[in-house]
N, CA and C atoms as an extended XYZ file, in Angstrom:
414
Properties=species:S:1:pos:R:3:atomname:S:1:resname:S:1:resid:I:1 pbc="F F F"
N        57.780       26.028      -40.120 N   ILE     1
C        56.931       25.881      -38.953 CA  ILE     1
C        56.305       24.495      -39.003 C   ILE     1
N        56.293       23.882      -37.859 N   ASN     2
C        55.721       22.555      -37.727 CA  ASN     2
C        54.198       22.651      -37.807 C   ASN     2
N        53.582       21.768      -38.604 N   ARG     3
C        52.138       21.805      -38.814 CA  ARG     3
C        51.368       21.569      -37.512 C   ARG     3
N        51.826       20.671      -36.673 N   GLY     4
C        51.188       20.384      -35.388 CA  GLY     4
C        51.230       21.603      -34.477 C   GLY     4
N        52.355       22.325      -34.522 N   PHE     5
C        52.490       23.539      -33.709 CA  PHE     5
C        51.492       24.603      -34.157 C   PHE     5
N        51.326       24.746      -35.470 N   LEU     6
C        50.398       25.736      -36.020 CA  LEU     6
C        48.954       25.403      -35.641 C   LEU     6
N        48.579       24.134      -35.715 N   VAL     7
C        47.231       23.713      -35.343 CA  VAL     7
C        46.999       23.967      -33.852 C   VAL     7
N        48.004       23.655      -33.009 N   LYS     8
C        47.892       23.883      -31.564 CA  LYS     8
C        47.723       25.370      -31.275 C   LYS     8
N        48.485       26.210      -31.976 N   MET     9
C        48.421       27.651      -31.772 CA  MET     9
C        47.034       28.184      -32.165 C   MET     9
N        46.478       27.673      -33.259 N   MET    10
C        45.153       28.118      -33.706 CA  MET    10
C        44.066       27.678      -32.718 C   MET    10
N        44.161       26.473      -32.190 N   SER    11
C        43.141       26.006      -31.251 CA  SER    11
C        43.233       26.760      -29.927 C   SER    11
N        44.464       27.117      -29.485 N   ASP    12
C        44.617       27.924      -28.273 CA  ASP    12
C        43.987       29.296      -28.462 C   ASP    12
N        44.182       29.896      -29.627 N   ASN    13
C        43.611       31.197      -29.935 CA  ASN    13
C        42.083       31.130      -29.941 C   ASN    13
N        41.515       30.068      -30.503 N   GLN    14
C        40.069       29.880      -30.539 CA  GLN    14
C        39.509       29.749      -29.125 C   GLN    14
N        40.212       29.022      -28.246 N   GLU    15
C        39.764       28.865      -26.866 CA  GLU    15
C        39.750       30.211      -26.145 C   GLU    15
N        40.759       31.066      -26.413 N   GLU    16
C        40.818       32.385      -25.786 CA  GLU    16
C        39.640       33.252      -26.222 C   GLU    16
N        39.309       33.216      -27.516 N   THR    17
C        38.177       34.027      -27.987 CA  THR    17
C        36.860       33.495      -27.441 C   THR    17
N        36.740       32.166      -27.304 N   ASP    18
C        35.532       31.589      -26.718 CA  ASP    18
C        35.383       32.010      -25.258 C   ASP    18
N        36.495       32.062      -24.510 N   GLU    19
C        36.460       32.488      -23.114 CA  GLU    19
C        36.062       33.957      -23.010 C   GLU    19
N        36.572       34.803      -23.915 N   LYS    20
C        36.222       36.222      -23.903 CA  LYS    20
C        34.744       36.422      -24.195 C   LYS    20
N        34.198       35.626      -25.122 N   LYS    21
C        32.773       35.712      -25.432 CA  LYS    21
C        31.933       35.321      -24.229 C   LYS    21
N        32.387       34.311      -23.494 N   ALA    22
C        31.642       33.859      -22.326 CA  ALA    22
C        31.688       34.901      -21.207 C   ALA    22
N        32.777       35.666      -21.124 N   GLU    23
C        32.925       36.667      -20.073 CA  GLU    23
C        32.107       37.923      -20.339 C   GLU    23
N        31.881       38.254      -21.603 N   THR    24
C        31.144       39.485      -21.907 CA  THR    24
C        29.682       39.297      -21.564 C   THR    24
N        29.051       40.311      -20.943 N   PRO    25
C        27.636       40.178      -20.582 CA  PRO    25
C        26.767       40.123      -21.832 C   PRO    25
N        25.637       39.464      -21.690 N   THR    26
C        24.734       39.371      -22.840 CA  THR    26
C        24.124       40.739      -23.102 C   THR    26
N        23.955       41.036      -24.351 N   GLN    27
C        23.383       42.319      -24.743 CA  GLN    27
C        21.884       42.297      -24.493 C   GLN    27
N        21.387       43.403      -23.965 N   HIS    28
C        19.954       43.549      -23.796 CA  HIS    28
C        19.352       43.933      -25.141 C   HIS    28
N        18.107       43.569      -25.355 N   PRO    29
C        17.485       43.973      -26.613 CA  PRO    29
C        17.360       45.488      -26.686 C   PRO    29
N        17.496       46.008      -27.869 N   THR    30
C        17.331       47.444      -28.085 CA  THR    30
C        16.268       47.655      -29.156 C   THR    30
N        15.754       48.858      -29.191 N   SER    31
C        14.725       49.188      -30.170 CA  SER    31
C        15.338       49.234      -31.564 C   SER    31
N        14.492       49.110      -32.562 N   LEU    32
C        14.977       49.219      -33.940 CA  LEU    32
C        15.550       50.607      -34.202 C   LEU    32
N        15.011       51.618      -33.516 N   ALA    33
C        15.526       52.985      -33.676 CA  ALA    33
C        16.988       53.060      -33.244 C   ALA    33
N        17.338       52.368      -32.174 N   THR    34
C        18.724       52.374      -31.705 CA  THR    34
C        19.600       51.508      -32.597 C   THR    34
N        19.072       50.391      -33.049 N   GLN    35
C        19.855       49.504      -33.909 CA  GLN    35
C        20.251       50.196      -35.209 C   GLN    35
N        19.414       51.080      -35.699 N   CYS    36
C        19.678       51.782      -36.962 CA  CYS    36
C        20.193       53.204      -36.748 C   CYS    36
N        20.479       53.569      -35.493 N   TYR    37
C        20.824       54.956      -35.178 CA  TYR    37
C        22.231       55.307      -35.646 C   TYR    37
N        22.343       56.451      -36.293 N   GLU    38
C        23.630       57.024      -36.683 CA  GLU    38
C        23.654       58.449      -36.164 C   GLU    38
N        24.677       58.789      -35.384 N   ASP    39
C        24.737       60.101      -34.741 CA  ASP    39
C        24.756       61.244      -35.750 C   ASP    39
N        25.423       61.051      -36.859 N   LYS    40
C        25.568       62.136      -37.847 CA  LYS    40
C        24.408       62.205      -38.845 C   LYS    40
N        23.512       61.239      -38.792 N   LYS    41
C        22.406       61.190      -39.748 CA  LYS    41
C        21.416       62.332      -39.485 C   LYS    41
N        20.952       62.965      -40.545 N   THR    42
C        19.958       64.027      -40.429 CA  THR    42
C        18.581       63.391      -40.355 C   THR    42
N        17.841       63.714      -39.303 N   LEU    43
C        16.486       63.200      -39.124 CA  LEU    43
C        15.493       64.253      -39.584 C   LEU    43
N        14.414       63.812      -40.210 N   TYR    44
C        13.424       64.728      -40.773 CA  TYR    44
C        12.072       64.537      -40.107 C   TYR    44
N        11.282       65.616      -40.106 N   TYR    45
C         9.908       65.521      -39.642 CA  TYR    45
C         9.140       64.612      -40.593 C   TYR    45
N         8.097       63.974      -40.075 N   MET    46
C         7.301       63.061      -40.880 CA  MET    46
C         6.692       63.785      -42.078 C   MET    46
N         6.847       63.192      -43.240 N   GLU    47
C         6.270       63.670      -44.495 CA  GLU    47
C         6.678       65.091      -44.846 C   GLU    47
N         7.860       65.504      -44.402 N   LYS    48
C         8.375       66.834      -44.732 CA  LYS    48
C         9.861       66.727      -45.040 C   LYS    48
N        10.367       67.705      -45.749 N   ASP    49
C        11.797       67.745      -46.048 CA  ASP    49
C        12.537       68.696      -45.108 C   ASP    49
N        11.972       68.907      -43.924 N   ILE    50
C        12.571       69.812      -42.952 CA  ILE    50
C        13.270       68.969      -41.876 C   ILE    50
N        14.565       69.220      -41.631 N   PRO    51
C        15.255       68.453      -40.583 CA  PRO    51
C        14.743       68.824      -39.184 C   PRO    51
N        14.855       67.867      -38.259 N   LEU    52
C        14.446       68.113      -36.885 CA  LEU    52
C        15.285       69.225      -36.273 C   LEU    52
N        14.654       70.034      -35.438 N   THR    53
C        15.414       71.040      -34.699 CA  THR    53
C        16.253       70.316      -33.646 C   THR    53
N        17.215       71.000      -33.086 N   GLU    54
C        18.079       70.390      -32.065 CA  GLU    54
C        17.259       69.968      -30.843 C   GLU    54
N        16.259       70.771      -30.501 N   GLU    55
C        15.407       70.442      -29.358 CA  GLU    55
C        14.615       69.157      -29.617 C   GLU    55
N        14.064       69.013      -30.811 N   HIS    56
C        13.297       67.808      -31.148 CA  HIS    56
C        14.205       66.594      -31.301 C   HIS    56
N        15.433       66.805      -31.772 N   ARG    57
C        16.394       65.696      -31.856 CA  ARG    57
C        16.743       65.200      -30.453 C   ARG    57
N        16.885       66.118      -29.505 N   THR    58
C        17.160       65.750      -28.115 CA  THR    58
C        15.982       64.957      -27.545 C   THR    58
N        14.765       65.398      -27.845 N   MET    59
C        13.579       64.682      -27.390 CA  MET    59
C        13.510       63.283      -28.017 C   MET    59
N        13.833       63.185      -29.291 N   TYR    60
C        13.837       61.890      -29.984 CA  TYR    60
C        14.830       60.939      -29.319 C   TYR    60
N        16.045       61.436      -29.044 N   ASN    61
C        17.063       60.587      -28.414 CA  ASN    61
C        16.656       60.176      -27.005 C   ASN    61
N        16.000       61.064      -26.266 N   ALA    62
C        15.537       60.725      -24.925 CA  ALA    62
C        14.472       59.628      -24.989 C   ALA    62
N        13.562       59.739      -25.940 N   LEU    63
C        12.518       58.732      -26.102 CA  LEU    63
C        13.117       57.399      -26.550 C   LEU    63
N        14.068       57.454      -27.451 N   ARG    64
C        14.731       56.242      -27.938 CA  ARG    64
C        15.460       55.524      -26.806 C   ARG    64
N        16.213       56.258      -26.009 N   THR    65
C        16.959       55.626      -24.913 CA  THR    65
C        16.020       55.160      -23.797 C   THR    65
N        14.895       55.862      -23.598 N   TYR    66
C        13.923       55.400      -22.608 CA  TYR    66
C        13.324       54.054      -23.043 C   TYR    66
N        12.989       53.928      -24.322 N   ALA    67
C        12.473       52.648      -24.823 CA  ALA    67
C        13.511       51.552      -24.638 C   ALA    67
N        14.780       51.868      -24.843 N   ASP    68
C        15.850       50.889      -24.626 CA  ASP    68
C        15.969       50.512      -23.149 C   ASP    68
N        15.789       51.485      -22.260 N   ASP    69
C        15.829       51.188      -20.821 CA  ASP    69
C        14.681       50.274      -20.416 C   ASP    69
N        13.516       50.477      -21.015 N   VAL    70
C        12.379       49.599      -20.738 CA  VAL    70
C        12.688       48.195      -21.248 C   VAL    70
N        13.236       48.103      -22.451 N   LEU    71
C        13.561       46.794      -23.023 CA  LEU    71
C        14.652       46.077      -22.231 C   LEU    71
N        15.588       46.832      -21.663 N   ALA    72
C        16.670       46.233      -20.869 CA  ALA    72
C        16.238       45.970      -19.434 C   ALA    72
N        14.984       46.296      -19.122 N   ARG    73
C        14.394       46.081      -17.798 CA  ARG    73
C        15.055       46.939      -16.708 C   ARG    73
N        15.660       48.067      -17.113 N   ARG    74
C        16.180       49.023      -16.130 CA  ARG    74
C        15.047       49.903      -15.610 C   ARG    74
N        13.966       49.996      -16.373 N   VAL    75
C        12.769       50.747      -15.989 CA  VAL    75
C        11.605       49.771      -16.054 C   VAL    75
N        10.839       49.691      -14.955 N   GLU    76
C         9.680       48.802      -14.967 CA  GLU    76
C         8.588       49.386      -15.853 C   GLU    76
N         8.016       48.545      -16.675 N   TRP    77
C         6.941       48.965      -17.553 CA  TRP    77
C         5.621       48.657      -16.855 C   TRP    77
N         5.146       49.632      -16.092 N   GLU    78
C         3.903       49.467      -15.350 CA  GLU    78
C         2.747       49.922      -16.225 C   GLU    78
N         1.724       49.088      -16.291 N   LEU    79
C         0.568       49.403      -17.109 CA  LEU    79
C        -0.366       50.340      -16.351 C   LEU    79
N        -0.930       51.288      -17.050 N   SER    80
C        -1.850       52.245      -16.446 CA  SER    80
C        -3.279       51.750      -16.575 C   SER    80
N        -4.063       52.050      -15.560 N   VAL    81
C        -5.481       51.741      -15.618 CA  VAL    81
C        -6.183       53.003      -16.091 C   VAL    81
N        -6.803       52.917      -17.248 N   LEU    82
C        -7.484       54.075      -17.818 CA  LEU    82
C        -8.894       54.194      -17.256 C   LEU    82
N        -9.292       55.397      -17.027 N   ASP    83
C       -10.629       55.688      -16.546 CA  ASP    83
C       -11.635       55.243      -17.606 C   ASP    83
N       -12.706       54.558      -17.230 N   PRO    84
C       -13.698       54.108      -18.221 CA  PRO    84
C       -14.289       55.251      -19.031 C   PRO    84
N       -14.323       56.474      -18.452 N   ARG    85
C       -14.861       57.611      -19.194 CA  ARG    85
C       -13.993       57.939      -20.403 C   ARG    85
N       -12.710       57.672      -20.308 N   ILE    86
C       -11.814       57.929      -21.441 CA  ILE    86
C       -12.085       56.936      -22.569 C   ILE    86
N       -12.402       55.716      -22.198 N   MET    87
C       -12.553       54.644      -23.173 CA  MET    87
C       -13.956       54.517      -23.752 C   MET    87
N       -14.927       55.263      -23.225 N   SER    88
C       -16.285       55.098      -23.724 CA  SER    88
C       -16.782       56.355      -24.416 C   SER    88
N       -17.757       56.158      -25.281 N   LEU    89
C       -18.378       57.280      -25.979 CA  LEU    89
C       -19.508       57.876      -25.156 C   LEU    89
N       -20.064       57.078      -24.259 N   VAL    90
C       -21.159       57.523      -23.400 CA  VAL    90
C       -20.579       57.819      -22.026 C   VAL    90
N       -21.059       58.862      -21.381 N   ASP    91
C       -20.572       59.228      -20.061 CA  ASP    91
C       -21.007       58.170      -19.049 C   ASP    91
N       -20.065       57.423      -18.545 N   VAL    92
C       -20.343       56.337      -17.613 CA  VAL    92
C       -20.808       56.883      -16.270 C   VAL    92
N       -20.343       58.058      -15.902 N   GLU    93
C       -20.679       58.636      -14.602 CA  GLU    93
C       -22.179       58.878      -14.466 C   GLU    93
N       -22.843       59.275      -15.536 N   GLU    94
C       -24.292       59.512      -15.485 CA  GLU    94
C       -25.044       58.237      -15.153 C   GLU    94
N       -24.675       57.140      -15.787 N   LYS    95
C       -25.361       55.874      -15.578 CA  LYS    95
C       -25.143       55.345      -14.167 C   LYS    95
N       -23.941       55.502      -13.655 N   THR    96
C       -23.621       54.905      -12.364 CA  THR    96
C       -23.940       55.802      -11.176 C   THR    96
N       -24.284       57.048      -11.390 N   SER    97
C       -24.543       57.961      -10.269 CA  SER    97
C       -25.744       57.509       -9.440 C   SER    97
N       -26.763       56.990      -10.074 N   SER    98
C       -27.943       56.544       -9.328 CA  SER    98
C       -27.650       55.263       -8.547 C   SER    98
N       -26.843       54.369       -9.099 N   THR    99
C       -26.512       53.132       -8.392 CA  THR    99
C       -25.455       53.369       -7.326 C   THR    99
N       -24.623       54.359       -7.491 N   ASP   100
C       -23.581       54.648       -6.518 CA  ASP   100
C       -24.157       55.160       -5.203 C   ASP   100
N       -25.248       55.921       -5.245 N   SER   101
C       -25.817       56.490       -4.032 CA  SER   101
C       -26.312       55.400       -3.087 C   SER   101
N       -26.826       54.325       -3.630 N   SER   102
C       -27.327       53.247       -2.783 CA  SER   102
C       -26.200       52.372       -2.247 C   SER   102
N       -25.111       52.254       -2.993 N   SER   103
C       -24.026       51.375       -2.565 CA  SER   103
C       -22.877       52.117       -1.909 C   SER   103
N       -22.957       53.425       -1.781 N   SER   104
C       -21.838       54.191       -1.234 CA  SER   104
C       -21.590       53.881        0.233 C   SER   104
N       -22.633       53.581        0.969 N   SER   105
C       -22.458       53.289        2.388 CA  SER   105
C       -21.719       51.971        2.596 C   SER   105
N       -21.874       51.022        1.694 N   THR   106
C       -21.198       49.739        1.844 CA  THR   106
C       -19.749       49.803        1.394 C   THR   106
N       -19.407       50.673        0.447 N   THR   107
C       -18.038       50.733       -0.052 CA  THR   107
C       -17.155       51.640        0.779 C   THR   107
N       -17.740       52.503        1.628 N   ASP   108
C       -16.937       53.403        2.443 CA  ASP   108
C       -16.069       52.641        3.436 C   ASP   108
N       -16.529       51.514        3.912 N   ASN   109
C       -15.792       50.754        4.913 CA  ASN   109
C       -14.663       49.932        4.303 C   ASN   109
N       -14.697       49.682        3.034 N   LYS   110
C       -13.682       48.860        2.366 CA  LYS   110
C       -12.505       49.728        1.946 C   LYS   110
N       -11.316       49.156        2.038 N   THR   111
C       -10.140       49.866        1.533 CA  THR   111
C        -9.868       49.385        0.125 C   THR   111
N        -9.577       50.313       -0.752 N   ASP   112
C        -9.299       49.957       -2.136 CA  ASP   112
C        -7.868       49.442       -2.247 C   ASP   112
N        -7.726       48.265       -2.804 N   VAL   113
C        -6.418       47.676       -3.018 CA  VAL   113
C        -6.074       47.845       -4.492 C   VAL   113
N        -4.968       48.505       -4.749 N   ILE   114
C        -4.535       48.719       -6.125 CA  ILE   114
C        -3.502       47.659       -6.481 C   ILE   114
N        -3.798       46.878       -7.467 N   VAL   115
C        -2.888       45.840       -7.926 CA  VAL   115
C        -2.172       46.365       -9.157 C   VAL   115
N        -0.851       46.390       -9.091 N   LYS   116
C        -0.073       46.878      -10.227 CA  LYS   116
C         0.087       45.759      -11.247 C   LYS   116
N        -0.043       46.132      -12.501 N   GLU   117
C         0.150       45.178      -13.585 CA  GLU   117
C         1.330       45.637      -14.415 C   GLU   117
N         2.104       44.677      -14.895 N   TYR   118
C         3.300       44.982      -15.669 CA  TYR   118
C         3.211       44.350      -17.054 C   TYR   118
N         4.045       44.828      -17.932 N   ALA   119
C         4.034       44.366      -19.325 CA  ALA   119
C         4.389       42.885      -19.411 C   ALA   119
N         3.844       42.253      -20.437 N   THR   120
C         4.129       40.845      -20.695 CA  THR   120
C         5.307       40.734      -21.664 C   THR   120
N         5.820       39.543      -21.824 N   GLU   121
C         6.928       39.315      -22.757 CA  GLU   121
C         6.544       39.712      -24.182 C   GLU   121
N         5.313       39.420      -24.559 N   ALA   122
C         4.853       39.782      -25.908 CA  ALA   122
C         4.862       41.295      -26.095 C   ALA   122
N         4.561       42.038      -25.042 N   MET   123
C         4.565       43.488      -25.135 CA  MET   123
C         5.992       44.017      -25.317 C   MET   123
N         6.965       43.394      -24.650 N   TYR   124
C         8.362       43.795      -24.826 CA  TYR   124
C         8.828       43.524      -26.251 C   TYR   124
N         8.452       42.374      -26.796 N   GLU   125
C         8.809       42.057      -28.178 CA  GLU   125
C         8.184       43.062      -29.142 C   GLU   125
N         6.943       43.426      -28.894 N   TYR   126
C         6.255       44.398      -29.739 CA  TYR   126
C         6.958       45.750      -29.669 C   TYR   126
N         7.330       46.195      -28.457 N   LEU   127
C         8.007       47.480      -28.295 CA  LEU   127
C         9.334       47.496      -29.044 C   LEU   127
N        10.056       46.386      -28.988 N   GLN   128
C        11.346       46.326      -29.666 CA  GLN   128
C        11.189       46.553      -31.166 C   GLN   128
N        10.146       46.005      -31.758 N   ASN   129
C         9.928       46.161      -33.197 CA  ASN   129
C         9.173       47.439      -33.537 C   ASN   129
N         8.342       47.930      -32.623 N   TRP   130
C         7.538       49.118      -32.888 CA  TRP   130
C         8.366       50.390      -32.821 C   TRP   130
N         9.308       50.466      -31.889 N   ALA   131
C        10.065       51.706      -31.650 CA  ALA   131
C        11.098       51.930      -32.749 C   ALA   131
N        10.620       52.351      -33.897 N   THR   132
C        11.500       52.662      -35.013 CA  THR   132
C        11.702       54.170      -35.091 C   THR   132
N        12.595       54.589      -35.960 N   GLU   133
C        12.850       56.015      -36.137 CA  GLU   133
C        11.565       56.762      -36.503 C   GLU   133
N        10.781       56.189      -37.416 N   HIS   134
C         9.577       56.874      -37.897 CA  HIS   134
C         8.493       56.956      -36.828 C   HIS   134
N         8.279       55.886      -36.057 N   THR   135
C         7.227       55.947      -35.046 CA  THR   135
C         7.623       56.836      -33.877 C   THR   135
N         8.892       56.924      -33.556 N   LEU   136
C         9.316       57.784      -32.455 CA  LEU   136
C         9.299       59.254      -32.841 C   LEU   136
N         9.530       59.569      -34.091 N   ILE   137
C         9.487       60.958      -34.540 CA  ILE   137
C         8.041       61.425      -34.676 C   ILE   137
N         7.173       60.531      -35.079 N   ARG   138
C         5.763       60.883      -35.305 CA  ARG   138
C         5.206       61.490      -34.092 C   ARG   138
């Protein structure tokens, strides 16, 4: 075999593989749980030697794939606005009830505009690393 022919054949083959790589779509990020997932692997409850029931394994897989859908941006990650009463130790409603009575007439005429907030890039990166087998089973 001619050496020049062999080099030409190898470079043609390399060009074909480079073209195939360019044609394949880029992979979306997946959670660590999916990256390490093995279908036949036995999953256990946290801090126990008892394997997950089939129902809990199905729930685990649903949660894992949902996290992957969020990371792939197939599902919008909309942030929830939590009620201040949930976040405080003191009942906020008691404090504001006296001030609300005086201002209720002025707020009745206004329409409440709800602004939706979505996850930031840093939150997506955090989810990708946070969603491991252990945190999803917990």
